[in-house]
C-alpha positions as CSV (number, residue, x, y, z in Angstrom):
1,M,164.3,72.3,122.8
2,T,162.0,71.6,125.7
3,N,158.7,73.3,126.8
4,K,160.7,74.9,129.7
5,K,163.3,76.3,127.3
6,Y,160.8,77.6,124.8
7,L,158.7,79.3,127.5
8,T,161.8,81.0,129.0
9,R,162.5,82.4,125.5
10,W,158.8,83.4,125.2
11,N,159.0,85.3,128.5
12,S,162.1,87.2,127.5
13,S,160.9,88.2,124.0
14,L,157.1,88.5,123.8
15,Q,154.9,91.0,125.6
16,N,152.9,89.7,128.6
17,N,149.4,90.3,127.2
18,Y,148.6,86.6,127.1
19,G,150.3,85.6,130.3
20,K,152.6,82.6,130.3
21,P,151.6,79.7,128.1
22,S,151.6,76.2,129.7
23,I,153.2,74.3,126.8
24,T,154.8,74.8,123.4
25,L,153.1,73.0,120.5
26,V,155.5,72.1,117.7
27,K,153.4,69.9,115.3
28,G,150.0,68.5,114.6
29,T,148.0,66.0,112.5
30,G,144.3,65.9,112.5
31,I,143.1,66.8,116.0
32,L,146.4,65.5,117.5
33,V,149.1,68.0,118.5
34,T,152.6,67.4,120.0
35,D,154.5,69.6,122.4
36,A,158.2,70.3,122.7
37,D,158.6,67.6,125.3
38,G,157.1,65.0,122.9
39,E,153.7,64.7,124.6
40,T,150.7,64.3,122.4
41,Y,147.3,65.7,123.0
42,M,143.8,65.6,121.5
43,D,143.1,69.2,120.5
44,F,139.5,69.8,121.6
45,L,139.7,73.5,121.4
46,G,140.8,73.7,117.7
47,G,142.7,77.0,118.1
48,I,139.6,78.4,119.6
49,A,137.2,77.2,116.9
50,T,139.7,78.0,114.1
51,S,141.3,74.8,112.8
52,I,138.1,73.4,111.4
53,L,139.8,70.6,109.5
54,G,142.4,70.0,112.1
55,H,146.1,70.3,111.6
56,A,148.0,69.6,108.3
57,H,144.8,68.6,106.5
58,P,145.8,67.3,103.0
59,S,143.2,69.4,101.2
60,I,144.4,72.6,102.8
61,V,148.1,71.7,102.5
62,K,147.6,71.0,98.8
63,A,145.7,74.2,98.1
64,V,148.1,76.4,100.0
65,T,151.2,74.8,98.6
66,K,150.0,75.2,95.1
67,Q,148.9,78.8,95.6
68,V,152.0,80.0,97.4
69,S,154.2,78.6,94.7
70,T,152.0,80.4,92.1
71,L,151.1,83.8,93.5
72,S,151.5,84.7,97.1
73,H,150.1,88.2,97.4
74,V,148.5,91.0,95.5
75,S,147.4,94.3,96.8
76,N,143.7,95.2,96.6
77,F,144.5,97.4,93.5
78,Y,144.0,94.1,91.6
79,A,141.6,91.1,91.6
80,H,142.6,87.5,91.8
81,P,140.6,84.3,91.2
82,N,140.6,82.8,94.8
83,A,139.0,85.9,96.4
84,I,136.4,86.0,93.7
85,A,135.6,82.3,94.0
86,L,135.4,82.4,97.8
87,A,133.2,85.5,97.8
88,E,130.9,83.7,95.4
89,K,130.8,80.7,97.7
90,L,130.0,82.8,100.8
91,T,127.3,84.8,99.1
92,K,125.7,81.6,97.9
93,M,125.8,80.2,101.4
94,T,123.8,83.2,102.7
95,G,121.0,82.5,100.2
96,D,121.0,86.2,99.2
97,K,122.0,86.8,95.6
98,N,122.6,90.5,96.3
99,A,125.1,89.8,99.2
100,K,128.7,91.1,98.8
101,V,131.9,90.3,100.7
102,F,134.7,92.4,102.3
103,F,137.7,90.3,103.3
104,C,140.1,91.0,106.2
105,Q,142.2,88.9,108.5
106,S,140.4,88.5,111.8
107,G,137.0,88.6,113.6
108,A,137.9,91.9,115.3
109,E,138.6,93.4,111.8
110,A,135.3,92.0,110.4
111,N,133.4,93.6,113.3
112,E,135.3,96.9,112.8
113,A,134.1,96.8,109.2
114,A,130.5,96.2,110.2
115,L,130.7,99.1,112.6
116,K,132.0,101.4,109.9
117,L,129.4,100.1,107.5
118,S,126.7,101.0,110.0
119,R,127.9,104.6,110.0
120,R,127.0,104.7,106.3
121,T,123.3,104.6,107.4
122,G,123.7,108.1,108.7
123,K,123.2,106.9,112.3
124,V,125.7,106.2,115.0
125,R,124.1,104.4,117.9
126,V,124.7,100.7,118.5
127,V,123.1,98.1,120.7
128,A,125.1,95.0,121.8
129,A,124.8,92.3,124.5
130,Q,126.3,92.2,128.0
131,G,128.9,89.4,128.1
132,A,129.4,89.5,124.3
133,F,132.8,89.3,122.7
134,H,133.4,91.0,119.4
135,G,137.2,91.6,119.5
136,R,139.8,93.7,121.2
137,T,140.6,96.5,118.8
138,M,139.1,99.8,119.9
139,G,136.0,99.7,117.8
140,A,135.4,96.0,118.4
141,L,136.2,96.5,122.1
142,S,133.5,99.2,122.2
143,L,131.0,96.5,121.1
144,T,132.4,93.8,123.5
145,G,130.2,93.6,126.6
146,Q,132.8,92.5,129.1
147,P,133.8,95.2,131.6
148,S,137.1,93.6,132.5
149,K,138.3,93.9,128.9
150,R,136.9,97.4,128.4
151,E,137.6,99.3,131.5
152,P,141.5,99.6,131.2
153,F,141.0,101.3,127.8
154,L,138.2,103.8,128.5
155,P,137.0,106.0,126.9
156,L,135.8,103.9,124.0
157,I,133.5,104.8,121.2
158,K,130.4,106.6,122.4
159,G,126.8,105.5,121.7
160,V,127.1,101.8,122.4
161,K,124.5,100.4,124.8
162,H,124.8,96.9,126.2
163,V,121.7,94.9,127.3
164,P,121.3,91.5,128.8
165,Y,121.7,88.7,126.3
166,G,118.5,86.9,125.5
167,D,116.3,89.5,127.0
168,I,114.1,90.6,124.1
169,D,112.3,93.2,126.2
170,A,115.6,94.9,127.0
171,M,116.3,95.0,123.3
172,R,112.9,96.6,122.6
173,K,113.7,99.4,125.0
174,A,117.2,99.9,123.8
175,V,116.7,99.9,120.0
176,S,115.2,103.1,118.5
177,K,115.0,105.0,115.2
178,K,118.4,106.4,116.0
179,T,120.0,102.9,116.2
180,A,122.5,102.2,113.4
181,M,123.0,98.5,114.2
182,V,122.4,95.7,116.6
183,I,125.2,93.2,116.8
184,I,124.6,89.8,118.4
185,E,126.3,86.3,118.5
186,P,123.9,83.4,117.7
187,I,125.7,81.7,120.6
188,M,128.0,83.7,122.9
189,G,131.3,81.9,122.9
190,E,133.7,83.7,125.1
191,A,131.0,84.3,127.7
192,G,130.7,80.5,128.3
193,V,128.7,79.2,125.3
194,I,125.4,80.9,126.1
195,V,122.4,80.0,124.0
196,P,119.5,82.5,123.7
197,P,115.8,81.7,123.7
198,Q,114.6,79.9,120.6
199,D,112.7,82.9,119.2
200,Y,115.2,85.5,120.2
201,L,116.8,86.2,116.8
202,H,113.4,86.1,115.1
203,Q,112.0,88.8,117.4
204,L,115.3,90.8,117.2
205,R,114.9,90.8,113.4
206,Q,111.4,92.3,113.8
207,I,112.7,95.0,116.2
208,C,115.5,96.0,113.8
209,D,113.0,96.1,110.9
210,K,110.7,98.3,112.8
211,N,113.4,100.8,113.7
212,G,115.5,100.7,110.5
213,A,118.6,99.3,112.2
214,L,121.0,96.8,110.7
215,L,121.0,93.4,112.3
216,V,124.6,92.2,112.4
217,I,125.2,88.5,113.2
218,D,128.7,87.9,114.7
219,A,129.3,84.3,113.4
220,V,133.1,84.4,114.1
221,Q,132.8,81.4,116.5
222,T,129.6,79.8,115.3
223,G,130.4,80.1,111.6
224,M,131.9,77.7,109.0
225,G,129.8,74.7,110.0
226,R,130.6,74.6,113.7
227,T,127.0,74.4,114.9
228,G,125.9,72.1,112.1
229,D,124.8,75.1,109.9
230,W,127.1,77.4,108.0
231,F,126.7,80.4,110.2
232,G,124.8,79.4,113.3
233,Y,121.6,81.5,113.0
234,E,119.8,79.6,110.2
235,Y,117.5,77.7,112.6
236,S,115.8,81.0,113.3
237,G,114.7,81.6,109.7
238,I,115.9,85.2,109.6
239,K,118.1,87.0,107.1
240,P,120.6,89.3,108.8
241,D,121.9,92.5,107.2
242,V,125.5,91.7,107.9
243,I,127.4,88.5,108.9
244,T,130.9,88.7,110.3
245,L,133.2,85.7,109.9
246,A,136.8,84.7,110.8
247,K,138.4,81.8,112.8
248,G,137.4,78.7,110.8
249,L,137.0,80.6,107.5
250,G,140.6,80.2,106.6
251,G,140.9,76.6,107.7
252,G,143.6,77.6,110.3
253,L,145.0,80.6,108.3
254,P,144.2,84.2,109.2
255,L,141.2,85.2,107.2
256,G,138.0,87.2,108.1
257,A,135.0,88.5,106.2
258,M,132.2,90.9,106.6
259,I,129.3,89.9,104.4
260,A,126.6,92.5,103.7
261,L,123.2,91.4,102.5
262,G,120.4,93.1,100.7
263,K,120.6,96.9,100.6
264,A,123.5,96.9,103.1
265,A,125.7,95.4,100.4
266,D,125.9,98.7,98.6
267,L,126.6,100.9,101.6
268,F,130.4,100.9,101.3
269,Q,131.8,103.2,98.5
270,P,135.3,103.2,96.9
271,G,137.8,104.4,99.5
272,D,135.5,103.7,102.6
273,H,137.5,100.8,103.9
274,G,140.4,98.5,103.1
275,S,142.8,95.7,104.3
276,T,146.3,95.1,102.8
277,F,146.2,91.4,103.5
278,G,142.4,90.9,103.3
279,G,141.5,88.2,100.7
280,N,145.1,87.1,100.3
281,P,145.5,84.5,97.5
282,V,146.9,81.9,100.0
283,T,144.4,82.3,102.8
284,T,141.5,82.3,100.4
285,A,142.8,79.1,98.8
286,A,142.7,77.6,102.2
287,G,139.2,78.8,102.7
288,L,138.0,77.4,99.4
289,A,139.6,74.0,100.2
290,A,137.9,73.9,103.6
291,I,134.5,74.7,102.3
292,D,134.8,72.2,99.4
293,F,135.8,69.4,101.8
294,I,133.0,70.1,104.2
295,E,130.5,70.1,101.3
296,A,131.9,67.0,99.7
297,K,132.0,64.9,102.9
298,G,128.6,65.9,104.3
299,I,130.4,67.3,107.4
300,L,127.5,69.5,108.6
301,S,125.1,66.6,109.3
302,K,128.0,64.8,111.0
303,V,128.7,67.8,113.3
304,E,125.0,68.0,114.2
305,R,124.9,64.3,115.1
306,Q,128.1,64.4,117.1
307,G,127.1,67.5,119.0
308,A,123.8,66.0,120.1
309,H,125.7,62.9,121.3
310,L,128.2,65.0,123.2
311,I,125.5,67.0,124.9
312,Q,123.6,63.8,125.9
313,E,126.6,61.9,127.3
314,I,128.4,64.7,129.1
315,A,125.2,65.9,130.8
316,L,125.0,62.5,132.5
317,I,128.4,62.9,134.1
318,P,128.2,63.5,137.9
319,G,129.6,67.0,138.6
320,V,128.2,68.5,135.4
321,K,125.4,70.9,135.9
322,E,124.5,71.4,132.2
323,V,125.8,71.3,128.7
324,R,125.1,74.3,126.3
325,G,125.7,75.0,122.7
326,A,125.2,73.4,119.3
327,G,127.2,71.1,117.1
328,L,130.9,71.2,118.1
329,L,130.7,74.5,120.1
330,L,129.8,73.4,123.6
331,G,130.0,74.8,127.1
332,I,130.2,72.3,130.0
333,E,128.9,74.0,133.2
334,L,130.4,72.5,136.3
335,E,128.5,72.1,139.6
336,S,131.3,73.0,142.0
337,L,134.7,72.4,140.4
338,K,136.8,75.2,139.1
339,A,137.0,75.2,135.3
340,S,140.7,76.1,135.4
341,D,141.5,73.1,137.5
342,V,139.5,70.8,135.2
343,S,141.2,72.3,132.2
344,D,144.7,71.7,133.7
345,A,143.8,68.2,134.6
346,M,142.4,67.5,131.1
347,R,145.7,68.8,129.7
348,D,147.6,66.5,132.0
349,A,145.4,63.6,130.8
350,G,146.2,64.5,127.1
351,V,143.2,66.6,126.1
352,L,143.3,70.4,125.4
353,V,140.2,72.4,126.4
354,N,139.5,75.9,127.6
355,A,138.1,77.4,130.8
356,A,135.9,80.0,129.3
357,N,134.9,81.3,132.7
358,P,135.4,80.1,136.3
359,T,132.7,77.5,136.0
360,T,132.5,76.6,132.3
361,I,134.7,74.4,130.1
362,R,134.5,75.2,126.4
363,I,135.2,72.7,123.6
364,A,135.4,73.4,119.9
365,P,137.3,70.5,118.2
366,A,138.0,70.3,114.5
367,L,134.9,69.3,112.4
368,I,136.8,66.2,111.3
369,V,136.9,64.7,114.9
370,T,136.0,61.0,114.8
371,D,133.4,59.2,116.9
372,A,136.2,57.3,118.6
373,Q,138.0,60.5,119.6
374,I,134.7,61.8,121.0
375,A,134.2,58.6,123.0
376,K,137.8,59.1,124.4
377,F,137.0,62.7,125.3
378,I,133.9,61.7,127.1
379,S,135.7,59.0,129.1
380,T,138.6,61.3,129.9
381,I,136.5,64.2,131.2
382,R,134.3,61.8,133.2
383,K,137.5,60.4,134.9
384,V,139.0,63.9,135.4
385,I,135.8,65.2,137.1
386,A,135.4,62.0,139.2
387,D,139.1,62.2,140.4
388,A,138.8,65.9,141.2
389,K,135.6,65.7,143.4
């Protein structure tokens, strides 16, 4: 089967919500993936920050194979060891001994859970950021601050106010004693990898404390070591009330989590929420394996070093206006070229990236990416931009 034949079958059998894919990927190892025509690419998008250990990583393959041959699924009527162990890991990573975890399958579900949790405060109003992305289900979409995604599905949940990202004065005006929660990304991913002012999260924590609102950190893209920290907000010194996770949490498998800290950990009561597949034995086995590998190999410090190198080198490329982000979640802002054209040219040159918006290329490679692969990426994008100018 070729790319063309697969895509013909795609068009005839799948709904058109994604548009038509450009290629069909059939296998992968590390950060290398191969399409149906036999072409190999460096995957510098990582399934949109999801395949944190790349493809077919031995640690994840071993853990998943062992688990699926032992116990593949239990309902949430029963406990199982992997969910308990992973929840213990995650709570330890927060530094809050009172934190508790709810498992689901995706970032949208994790944010839906956070939204429901906030209703348990007795309040209903929510403040989020313009340009933010929190998911496409109706509750998560109500939180998402992108009109193009929201408008076809109006009316959404009432009581959600969006303010400019990074504007702390706008937050002060928007948050009141009636606010149930404020939800924010440490770095806005889908909007083009937008970084807030250094003290933004710290001041936002103070605003939430003053008004009795939950501070929810959406770490779906920034989480699991992608920025060089576990969740992406740690540099600020704050403790959120809720952290939402997905993408990299399952090491490439569908797994999400909503972690509630402090008093928020006791808001949900029996029957308040659930997920049939949340905390599945197989996906949690993958999550445990991913975390264990990252810890054992000192991956977080490597990510921080590689991110700083990428920012420094890419910023020097003629045609690049700026480079934003942290660790291995970066946005490359172009001076005049269309991001979609650069993305297509990078694919033709053997590197997969994403046009996050008309002027920004987003990269989020697996955390196992090597220095040699990073050097090849830098030389490739330098050549692609030079040839396109």
